[in-house]
C-alpha positions in Angstrom: 30.1 -155.6 95.8 27.7 -156.0 98.6 25.1 -158.6 99.6 21.7 -157.0 100.0 18.9 -159.1 101.5 15.2 -159.1 100.7 12.7 -160.7 103.1 9.0 -160.8 102.6 5.9 -162.4 104.1 2.5 -162.4 102.5 0.4 -161.3 105.5 0.7 -159.0 108.5 0.3 -162.1 110.8 3.4 -163.9 109.5 6.8 -163.3 111.1 10.0 -162.1 109.3 12.4 -163.1 112.1 13.7 -166.3 110.6 14.3 -164.8 107.2 16.1 -161.7 108.7 18.3 -163.9 110.9 19.3 -166.1 107.9 20.1 -163.1 105.7 22.2 -161.5 108.4 24.1 -164.8 108.9 24.7 -164.8 105.1 26.5 -161.4 105.5 23.9 -159.0 104.0 24.9 -155.4 104.9 21.3 -154.1 104.3 18.0 -156.0 104.3 14.8 -154.8 102.7 11.7 -156.4 104.3 8.0 -156.1 104.3 4.7 -157.6 105.1 2.5 -157.5 102.0 -0.7 -159.0 100.9 0.8 -160.9 98.0 -0.8 -158.7 95.4 1.5 -157.8 92.5 1.1 -154.0 93.1 2.1 -154.1 96.8 5.0 -156.4 96.1 6.1 -154.2 93.3 6.5 -151.2 95.6 8.8 -153.2 98.0 10.8 -154.6 95.1 11.1 -151.2 93.5 12.8 -149.9 96.6 15.3 -152.8 96.6 15.9 -152.4 92.8 16.5 -148.7 93.3 19.1 -149.4 96.0 21.2 -152.2 94.5 24.1 -151.4 92.2 26.1 -153.3 89.6 28.2 -155.9 91.3 25.9 -156.3 94.2 24.2 -159.6 95.1 20.5 -159.8 96.1 20.0 -162.6 98.6 16.6 -164.2 99.6 15.9 -167.2 101.7 13.5 -168.7 99.1 13.0 -167.9 95.4 9.3 -167.2 95.9 10.1 -164.2 98.2 10.7 -162.2 95.0 7.1 -162.5 93.9 3.9 -164.6 93.9 3.9 -165.6 90.3 6.4 -167.0 87.8 6.1 -163.9 85.6 6.8 -161.6 88.6 9.8 -163.6 89.8 11.3 -163.9 86.2 10.7 -160.2 85.7 12.7 -159.3 88.8 15.5 -161.7 87.9 15.7 -160.1 84.4 15.9 -156.6 86.0 18.7 -157.8 88.3 20.5 -159.4 85.4 20.2 -156.2 83.2 21.7 -154.1 86.0 24.6 -156.6 86.5 23.3 -157.7 89.9 23.8 -161.3 91.0 21.2 -163.4 92.8 21.2 -166.0 95.6 18.3 -168.1 96.9 19.6 -169.9 100.1 17.0 -172.7 100.3 17.3 -173.7 96.7 21.1 -173.2 96.6 20.9 -170.9 93.5 23.8 -168.6 93.0 24.1 -166.6 89.8 27.4 -165.1 90.7 29.0 -168.0 88.9 27.2 -167.1 85.6 26.3 -170.8 85.1 23.6 -171.5 82.5 22.4 -174.4 84.6 21.8 -172.0 87.5 19.6 -169.8 85.2 17.7 -172.9 84.1 17.3 -173.9 87.7 15.9 -170.5 88.6 13.2 -170.7 85.9 12.3 -174.3 86.9 12.0 -173.5 90.5 9.9 -170.4 89.8 7.6 -172.5 87.7 7.2 -175.1 90.4 6.6 -172.4 92.9 3.8 -171.0 90.9 2.4 -174.5 90.4 2.4 -175.0 94.2 0.7 -171.6 94.7 -2.0 -172.6 92.2 -2.6 -175.9 94.0 -3.0 -174.0 97.3 -5.5 -171.6 95.8 -7.4 -174.5 94.2 -7.5 -176.5 97.5 -8.6 -173.4 99.4 -11.4 -172.7 96.9 -12.6 -176.3 97.0 -12.6 -176.2 100.8 -14.7 -173.0 100.8 -17.1 -174.6 98.4 -17.4 -177.8 100.4 -18.0 -176.0 103.7 -20.1 -173.1 102.3 -17.9 -170.7 104.3 -16.7 -168.0 101.9 -15.5 -165.8 104.7 -16.9 -162.6 106.0 -19.1 -161.9 108.9 -22.4 -163.9 109.2 -25.6 -162.0 108.4 -27.1 -160.3 111.4 -30.7 -161.4 110.5 -32.0 -164.5 108.9 -33.9 -164.5 105.7 -37.2 -164.9 107.6 -36.3 -162.0 109.9 -35.4 -159.8 106.9 -38.8 -160.5 105.4 -40.5 -159.6 108.7 -38.5 -156.4 108.9 -39.9 -155.4 105.4 -43.4 -156.4 106.5 -43.1 -154.4 109.7 -41.8 -151.4 107.8 -44.6 -151.6 105.3 -47.0 -151.6 108.2 -45.7 -148.3 109.4 -43.0 -149.2 112.0 -40.1 -146.8 112.1 -36.5 -147.8 111.2 -35.4 -146.9 114.8 -38.1 -149.1 116.3 -37.2 -151.9 113.9 -33.5 -151.6 114.9 -34.5 -151.9 118.6 -36.9 -154.8 117.9 -34.4 -156.9 115.9 -31.3 -155.8 117.9 -29.7 -154.5 114.7 -28.2 -151.2 113.7 -30.3 -148.6 112.0 -28.0 -148.9 109.0 -28.7 -152.7 108.8 -32.5 -152.0 108.8 -32.0 -149.3 106.1 -30.2 -151.8 103.9 -32.9 -154.3 104.3 -35.8 -151.9 103.7 -34.1 -150.2 100.7 -33.1 -153.5 99.0 
């Protein structure tokens, strides 16, 4: 009967330190951690390692319920797997503890997971709206304007070489090739 921690952040830029410290303070003898993109397949790999390690009677501890996954279905799937293996679950921030086998705790887990997914959907929606409003969808700005692209094509049609065009427009030869071949 051991406490096993699981810490996860969604991007490489985020820091795991706070989660790791809290899990150590909770008495976790081993902590699985990772920095993932949030995609289901990358999270599945980290969770698979945790699920392979834990044994019946153990307790999986996370700081927040959403550390188990990025969607309601993923969180509930992991909780079902833990339950099937006889493994308890604790979420410190939400004060969820299934070691007590309380039906209310199970209902609370499902409600919190649902609200976590709702919050995630709101964030995605606001981000999308912001991108649409600003016109900034990410990525690197185009090297050449539309007018410059048209001039590159005209210059190429008039016999100018791709290397000469690259020098004239201060662009790579590959950029010129993409414009000419488009």
